[in-house]
PyMOL Python script that loads the backbone (N, CA, C, O; Angstrom):
from pymol import cmd

cmd.read_pdbstr("""\
ATOM      1  N   UNK A   1       3.493   7.708   8.775  1.00  0.00           N
ATOM      2  CA  UNK A   1       3.356   6.448   8.064  1.00  0.00           C
ATOM      3  C   UNK A   1       1.875   6.182   7.850  1.00  0.00           C
ATOM      4  O   UNK A   1       1.089   6.272   8.794  1.00  0.00           O
ATOM      5  N   UNK A   2       1.484   5.860   6.636  1.00  0.00           N
ATOM      6  CA  UNK A   2       0.095   5.552   6.302  1.00  0.00           C
ATOM      7  C   UNK A   2       0.009   4.144   5.735  1.00  0.00           C
ATOM      8  O   UNK A   2       0.832   3.750   4.908  1.00  0.00           O
ATOM      9  N   UNK A   3      -0.975   3.395   6.175  1.00  0.00           N
ATOM     10  CA  UNK A   3      -1.271   2.085   5.589  1.00  0.00           C
ATOM     11  C   UNK A   3      -2.452   2.313   4.663  1.00  0.00           C
ATOM     12  O   UNK A   3      -3.539   2.677   5.110  1.00  0.00           O
ATOM     13  N   UNK A   4      -2.236   2.096   3.360  1.00  0.00           N
ATOM     14  CA  UNK A   4      -3.265   2.393   2.367  1.00  0.00           C
ATOM     15  C   UNK A   4      -3.420   1.232   1.390  1.00  0.00           C
ATOM     16  O   UNK A   4      -2.471   0.480   1.166  1.00  0.00           O
ATOM     17  N   UNK A   5      -4.609   1.081   0.807  1.00  0.00           N
ATOM     18  CA  UNK A   5      -4.785   0.050  -0.215  1.00  0.00           C
ATOM     19  C   UNK A   5      -4.224   0.514  -1.562  1.00  0.00           C
ATOM     20  O   UNK A   5      -4.349   1.682  -1.931  1.00  0.00           O
ATOM     21  N   UNK A   6      -3.612  -0.412  -2.281  1.00  0.00           N
ATOM     22  CA  UNK A   6      -3.138  -0.136  -3.638  1.00  0.00           C
ATOM     23  C   UNK A   6      -4.310  -0.379  -4.578  1.00  0.00           C
ATOM     24  O   UNK A   6      -4.845  -1.486  -4.635  1.00  0.00           O
ATOM     25  N   UNK A   7      -4.706   0.647  -5.310  1.00  0.00           N
ATOM     26  CA  UNK A   7      -5.825   0.534  -6.241  1.00  0.00           C
ATOM     27  C   UNK A   7      -5.392  -0.079  -7.563  1.00  0.00           C
ATOM     28  O   UNK A   7      -6.063  -0.958  -8.105  1.00  0.00           O
ATOM     29  N   UNK A   8      -4.252   0.400  -8.080  1.00  0.00           N
ATOM     30  CA  UNK A   8      -3.720  -0.158  -9.323  1.00  0.00           C
ATOM     31  C   UNK A   8      -2.280   0.290  -9.490  1.00  0.00           C
ATOM     32  O   UNK A   8      -1.837   1.262  -8.878  1.00  0.00           O
ATOM     33  N   UNK A   9      -1.561  -0.438 -10.331  1.00  0.00           N
ATOM     34  CA  UNK A   9      -0.204  -0.073 -10.725  1.00  0.00           C
ATOM     35  C   UNK A   9      -0.215   0.024 -12.239  1.00  0.00           C
ATOM     36  O   UNK A   9      -0.537  -0.940 -12.932  1.00  0.00           O
ATOM     37  N   UNK A  10       0.139   1.192 -12.744  1.00  0.00           N
ATOM     38  CA  UNK A  10       0.061   1.451 -14.179  1.00  0.00           C
ATOM     39  C   UNK A  10       1.343   2.148 -14.626  1.00  0.00           C
ATOM     40  O   UNK A  10       1.675   3.221 -14.122  1.00  0.00           O
ATOM     41  N   UNK A  11       2.058   1.547 -15.561  1.00  0.00           N
ATOM     42  CA  UNK A  11       3.358   2.059 -15.993  1.00  0.00           C
ATOM     43  C   UNK A  11       4.251   2.185 -14.758  1.00  0.00           C
ATOM     44  O   UNK A  11       4.488   1.188 -14.076  1.00  0.00           O
ATOM     45  N   UNK A  12       4.743   3.359 -14.460  1.00  0.00           N
ATOM     46  CA  UNK A  12       5.609   3.545 -13.287  1.00  0.00           C
ATOM     47  C   UNK A  12       4.873   4.269 -12.161  1.00  0.00           C
ATOM     48  O   UNK A  12       5.500   4.912 -11.320  1.00  0.00           O
ATOM     49  N   UNK A  13       3.532   4.163 -12.146  1.00  0.00           N
ATOM     50  CA  UNK A  13       2.724   4.866 -11.145  1.00  0.00           C
ATOM     51  C   UNK A  13       1.961   3.869 -10.282  1.00  0.00           C
ATOM     52  O   UNK A  13       1.415   2.882 -10.775  1.00  0.00           O
ATOM     53  N   UNK A  14       1.937   4.148  -8.989  1.00  0.00           N
ATOM     54  CA  UNK A  14       1.166   3.350  -8.037  1.00  0.00           C
ATOM     55  C   UNK A  14       0.024   4.228  -7.547  1.00  0.00           C
ATOM     56  O   UNK A  14       0.257   5.317  -7.022  1.00  0.00           O
ATOM     57  N   UNK A  15      -1.208   3.760  -7.716  1.00  0.00           N
ATOM     58  CA  UNK A  15      -2.383   4.511  -7.299  1.00  0.00           C
ATOM     59  C   UNK A  15      -2.896   3.924  -5.988  1.00  0.00           C
ATOM     60  O   UNK A  15      -3.138   2.721  -5.884  1.00  0.00           O
ATOM     61  N   UNK A  16      -3.059   4.794  -4.983  1.00  0.00           N
ATOM     62  CA  UNK A  16      -3.520   4.370  -3.664  1.00  0.00           C
ATOM     63  C   UNK A  16      -4.697   5.239  -3.240  1.00  0.00           C
ATOM     64  O   UNK A  16      -4.995   6.256  -3.867  1.00  0.00           O
ATOM     65  N   UNK A  17      -5.362   4.818  -2.162  1.00  0.00           N
ATOM     66  CA  UNK A  17      -6.473   5.596  -1.611  1.00  0.00           C
ATOM     67  C   UNK A  17      -6.210   5.824  -0.129  1.00  0.00           C
ATOM     68  O   UNK A  17      -5.743   4.925   0.571  1.00  0.00           O
ATOM     69  N   UNK A  18      -6.513   7.032   0.350  1.00  0.00           N
ATOM     70  CA  UNK A  18      -6.436   7.317   1.767  1.00  0.00           C
ATOM     71  C   UNK A  18      -5.078   7.750   2.280  1.00  0.00           C
ATOM     72  O   UNK A  18      -4.857   7.774   3.490  1.00  0.00           O
ATOM     73  N   UNK A  19      -4.163   8.092   1.385  1.00  0.00           N
ATOM     74  CA  UNK A  19      -2.835   8.536   1.808  1.00  0.00           C
ATOM     75  C   UNK A  19      -2.946   9.942   2.376  1.00  0.00           C
ATOM     76  O   UNK A  19      -3.626  10.791   1.800  1.00  0.00           O
ATOM     77  N   UNK A  20      -2.293  10.194   3.486  1.00  0.00           N
ATOM     78  CA  UNK A  20      -2.352  11.485   4.161  1.00  0.00           C
ATOM     79  C   UNK A  20      -1.345  12.447   3.534  1.00  0.00           C
ATOM     80  O   UNK A  20      -0.294  12.724   4.111  1.00  0.00           O
ATOM     81  N   UNK A  21      -1.685  12.961   2.327  1.00  0.00           N
ATOM     82  CA  UNK A  21      -0.833  13.929   1.631  1.00  0.00           C
ATOM     83  C   UNK A  21      -1.681  14.644   0.581  1.00  0.00           C
ATOM     84  O   UNK A  21      -2.842  14.292   0.374  1.00  0.00           O
ATOM     85  N   UNK A  22      -1.111  15.631  -0.071  1.00  0.00           N
ATOM     86  CA  UNK A  22      -1.808  16.355  -1.126  1.00  0.00           C
ATOM     87  C   UNK A  22      -1.731  15.572  -2.433  1.00  0.00           C
ATOM     88  O   UNK A  22      -0.760  14.855  -2.675  1.00  0.00           O
ATOM     89  N   UNK A  23      -2.760  15.711  -3.279  1.00  0.00           N
ATOM     90  CA  UNK A  23      -2.746  15.060  -4.592  1.00  0.00           C
ATOM     91  C   UNK A  23      -1.512  15.497  -5.372  1.00  0.00           C
ATOM     92  O   UNK A  23      -1.162  16.677  -5.387  1.00  0.00           O
ATOM     93  N   UNK A  24      -0.866  14.548  -6.010  1.00  0.00           N
ATOM     94  CA  UNK A  24       0.311  14.830  -6.814  1.00  0.00           C
ATOM     95  C   UNK A  24       1.617  14.811  -6.042  1.00  0.00           C
ATOM     96  O   UNK A  24       2.683  14.974  -6.635  1.00  0.00           O
ATOM     97  N   UNK A  25       1.557  14.613  -4.727  1.00  0.00           N
ATOM     98  CA  UNK A  25       2.779  14.539  -3.929  1.00  0.00           C
ATOM     99  C   UNK A  25       3.544  13.272  -4.295  1.00  0.00           C
ATOM    100  O   UNK A  25       2.953  12.192  -4.322  1.00  0.00           O
ATOM    101  N   UNK A  26       4.840  13.372  -4.576  1.00  0.00           N
ATOM    102  CA  UNK A  26       5.620  12.168  -4.895  1.00  0.00           C
ATOM    103  C   UNK A  26       5.657  11.195  -3.716  1.00  0.00           C
ATOM    104  O   UNK A  26       5.797  11.607  -2.564  1.00  0.00           O
ATOM    105  N   UNK A  27       5.533   9.933  -4.009  1.00  0.00           N
ATOM    106  CA  UNK A  27       5.624   8.876  -3.005  1.00  0.00           C
ATOM    107  C   UNK A  27       7.059   8.372  -3.021  1.00  0.00           C
ATOM    108  O   UNK A  27       7.517   7.835  -4.030  1.00  0.00           O
ATOM    109  N   UNK A  28       7.767   8.540  -1.918  1.00  0.00           N
ATOM    110  CA  UNK A  28       9.197   8.253  -1.893  1.00  0.00           C
ATOM    111  C   UNK A  28       9.547   6.831  -1.501  1.00  0.00           C
ATOM    112  O   UNK A  28      10.602   6.329  -1.888  1.00  0.00           O
ATOM    113  N   UNK A  29       8.691   6.176  -0.747  1.00  0.00           N
ATOM    114  CA  UNK A  29       9.033   4.841  -0.260  1.00  0.00           C
ATOM    115  C   UNK A  29       7.760   4.033  -0.062  1.00  0.00           C
ATOM    116  O   UNK A  29       6.734   4.566   0.360  1.00  0.00           O
ATOM    117  N   UNK A  30       7.835   2.761  -0.365  1.00  0.00           N
ATOM    118  CA  UNK A  30       6.708   1.842  -0.182  1.00  0.00           C
ATOM    119  C   UNK A  30       7.206   0.657   0.619  1.00  0.00           C
ATOM    120  O   UNK A  30       8.236   0.067   0.291  1.00  0.00           O
ATOM    121  N   UNK A  31       6.491   0.312   1.653  1.00  0.00           N
ATOM    122  CA  UNK A  31       6.836  -0.843   2.481  1.00  0.00           C
ATOM    123  C   UNK A  31       5.707  -1.869   2.383  1.00  0.00           C
ATOM    124  O   UNK A  31       4.545  -1.486   2.245  1.00  0.00           O
ATOM    125  N   UNK A  32       6.020  -3.144   2.451  1.00  0.00           N
ATOM    126  CA  UNK A  32       4.967  -4.168   2.452  1.00  0.00           C
ATOM    127  C   UNK A  32       4.219  -4.171   3.778  1.00  0.00           C
ATOM    128  O   UNK A  32       4.744  -3.730   4.800  1.00  0.00           O
ATOM    129  N   UNK A  33       3.006  -4.664   3.752  1.00  0.00           N
ATOM    130  CA  UNK A  33       2.192  -4.793   4.960  1.00  0.00           C
ATOM    131  C   UNK A  33       2.391  -6.190   5.522  1.00  0.00           C
ATOM    132  O   UNK A  33       2.214  -7.180   4.812  1.00  0.00           O
ATOM    133  N   UNK A  34       2.756  -6.273   6.792  1.00  0.00           N
ATOM    134  CA  UNK A  34       2.906  -7.551   7.482  1.00  0.00           C
ATOM    135  C   UNK A  34       1.857  -7.637   8.579  1.00  0.00           C
ATOM    136  O   UNK A  34       1.891  -6.856   9.529  1.00  0.00           O
ATOM    137  N   UNK A  35       0.938  -8.564   8.462  1.00  0.00           N
ATOM    138  CA  UNK A  35      -0.133  -8.703   9.448  1.00  0.00           C
ATOM    139  C   UNK A  35       0.405  -9.001  10.841  1.00  0.00           C
ATOM    140  O   UNK A  35      -0.239  -8.661  11.834  1.00  0.00           O
ATOM    141  N   UNK A  36       1.567  -9.626  10.932  1.00  0.00           N
ATOM    142  CA  UNK A  36       2.123  -9.976  12.239  1.00  0.00           C
ATOM    143  C   UNK A  36       2.650  -8.763  13.008  1.00  0.00           C
ATOM    144  O   UNK A  36       2.718  -8.804  14.236  1.00  0.00           O
ATOM    145  N   UNK A  37       3.022  -7.695  12.317  1.00  0.00           N
ATOM    146  CA  UNK A  37       3.570  -6.525  13.001  1.00  0.00           C
ATOM    147  C   UNK A  37       2.762  -5.254  12.796  1.00  0.00           C
ATOM    148  O   UNK A  37       2.831  -4.347  13.626  1.00  0.00           O
ATOM    149  N   UNK A  38       2.007  -5.164  11.724  1.00  0.00           N
ATOM    150  CA  UNK A  38       1.163  -3.999  11.458  1.00  0.00           C
ATOM    151  C   UNK A  38      -0.260  -4.336  11.862  1.00  0.00           C
ATOM    152  O   UNK A  38      -0.762  -5.413  11.541  1.00  0.00           O
ATOM    153  N   UNK A  39      -0.905  -3.427  12.558  1.00  0.00           N
ATOM    154  CA  UNK A  39      -2.229  -3.733  13.092  1.00  0.00           C
ATOM    155  C   UNK A  39      -3.308  -2.904  12.398  1.00  0.00           C
ATOM    156  O   UNK A  39      -3.577  -1.768  12.789  1.00  0.00           O
ATOM    157  N   UNK A  40      -3.921  -3.479  11.371  1.00  0.00           N
ATOM    158  CA  UNK A  40      -5.041  -2.850  10.687  1.00  0.00           C
ATOM    159  C   UNK A  40      -6.147  -3.897  10.586  1.00  0.00           C
ATOM    160  O   UNK A  40      -6.004  -4.872   9.848  1.00  0.00           O
ATOM    161  N   UNK A  41      -7.254  -3.708  11.322  1.00  0.00           N
ATOM    162  CA  UNK A  41      -8.340  -4.693  11.276  1.00  0.00           C
ATOM    163  C   UNK A  41      -8.867  -4.889   9.849  1.00  0.00           C
ATOM    164  O   UNK A  41      -9.012  -3.928   9.094  1.00  0.00           O
ATOM    165  N   UNK A  42      -9.144  -6.116   9.503  1.00  0.00           N
ATOM    166  CA  UNK A  42      -9.726  -6.488   8.206  1.00  0.00           C
ATOM    167  C   UNK A  42      -8.822  -6.145   7.015  1.00  0.00           C
ATOM    168  O   UNK A  42      -9.320  -5.942   5.908  1.00  0.00           O
ATOM    169  N   UNK A  43      -7.526  -6.080   7.222  1.00  0.00           N
ATOM    170  CA  UNK A  43      -6.602  -5.818   6.112  1.00  0.00           C
ATOM    171  C   UNK A  43      -6.440  -7.075   5.267  1.00  0.00           C
ATOM    172  O   UNK A  43      -6.507  -8.194   5.778  1.00  0.00           O
ATOM    173  N   UNK A  44      -6.228  -6.880   3.983  1.00  0.00           N
ATOM    174  CA  UNK A  44      -6.003  -7.979   3.055  1.00  0.00           C
ATOM    175  C   UNK A  44      -4.558  -7.900   2.584  1.00  0.00           C
ATOM    176  O   UNK A  44      -4.128  -6.876   2.054  1.00  0.00           O
ATOM    177  N   UNK A  45      -3.818  -8.970   2.773  1.00  0.00           N
ATOM    178  CA  UNK A  45      -2.419  -9.007   2.356  1.00  0.00           C
ATOM    179  C   UNK A  45      -2.339  -9.811   1.066  1.00  0.00           C
ATOM    180  O   UNK A  45      -2.554 -11.023   1.074  1.00  0.00           O
ATOM    181  N   UNK A  46      -2.029  -9.141  -0.043  1.00  0.00           N
ATOM    182  CA  UNK A  46      -1.999  -9.831  -1.316  1.00  0.00           C
ATOM    183  C   UNK A  46      -0.652  -9.818  -2.001  1.00  0.00           C
ATOM    184  O   UNK A  46      -0.477 -10.492  -3.016  1.00  0.00           O
ATOM    185  N   UNK A  47       0.309  -9.067  -1.475  1.00  0.00           N
ATOM    186  CA  UNK A  47       1.585  -8.916  -2.167  1.00  0.00           C
ATOM    187  C   UNK A  47       2.381 -10.206  -2.223  1.00  0.00           C
ATOM    188  O   UNK A  47       3.199 -10.372  -3.128  1.00  0.00           O
ATOM    189  N   UNK A  48       2.173 -11.123  -1.293  1.00  0.00           N
ATOM    190  CA  UNK A  48       2.956 -12.367  -1.290  1.00  0.00           C
ATOM    191  C   UNK A  48       2.130 -13.576  -1.737  1.00  0.00           C
ATOM    192  O   UNK A  48       2.586 -14.712  -1.611  1.00  0.00           O
ATOM    193  N   UNK A  49       0.951 -13.348  -2.244  1.00  0.00           N
ATOM    194  CA  UNK A  49       0.042 -14.428  -2.639  1.00  0.00           C
ATOM    195  C   UNK A  49       0.683 -15.387  -3.644  1.00  0.00           C
ATOM    196  O   UNK A  49       0.508 -16.600  -3.533  1.00  0.00           O
ATOM    197  N   UNK A  50       1.422 -14.859  -4.620  1.00  0.00           N
ATOM    198  CA  UNK A  50       2.045 -15.698  -5.648  1.00  0.00           C
ATOM    199  C   UNK A  50       3.262 -16.460  -5.138  1.00  0.00           C
ATOM    200  O   UNK A  50       3.738 -17.371  -5.815  1.00  0.00           O
ATOM    201  N   UNK A  51       3.767 -16.118  -3.982  1.00  0.00           N
ATOM    202  CA  UNK A  51       4.975 -16.742  -3.446  1.00  0.00           C
ATOM    203  C   UNK A  51       4.682 -17.975  -2.601  1.00  0.00           C
ATOM    204  O   UNK A  51       5.606 -18.701  -2.236  1.00  0.00           O
ATOM    205  N   UNK A  52       3.425 -18.223  -2.285  1.00  0.00           N
ATOM    206  CA  UNK A  52       3.086 -19.366  -1.437  1.00  0.00           C
ATOM    207  C   UNK A  52       3.010 -20.650  -2.223  1.00  0.00           C
ATOM    208  O   UNK A  52       2.735 -21.706  -1.655  1.00  0.00           O
TER     209      UNK A  52
END
""", "prot")
cmd.dss("prot")
cmd.show_as("cartoon", "prot")
cmd.util.cbc("prot")
cmd.orient("prot")
């Protein structure tokens, strides 16, 4: 499991940085980051910003 920043979403592609895989490897599953259960110092949670 890798916690990575999303750089951009374009058409049906999600671009990330720092994923532990080879370039071009299909990404099979994406999970949201929850600060309460996932521990990454200085992480920014933006996926739920519009829901508040």
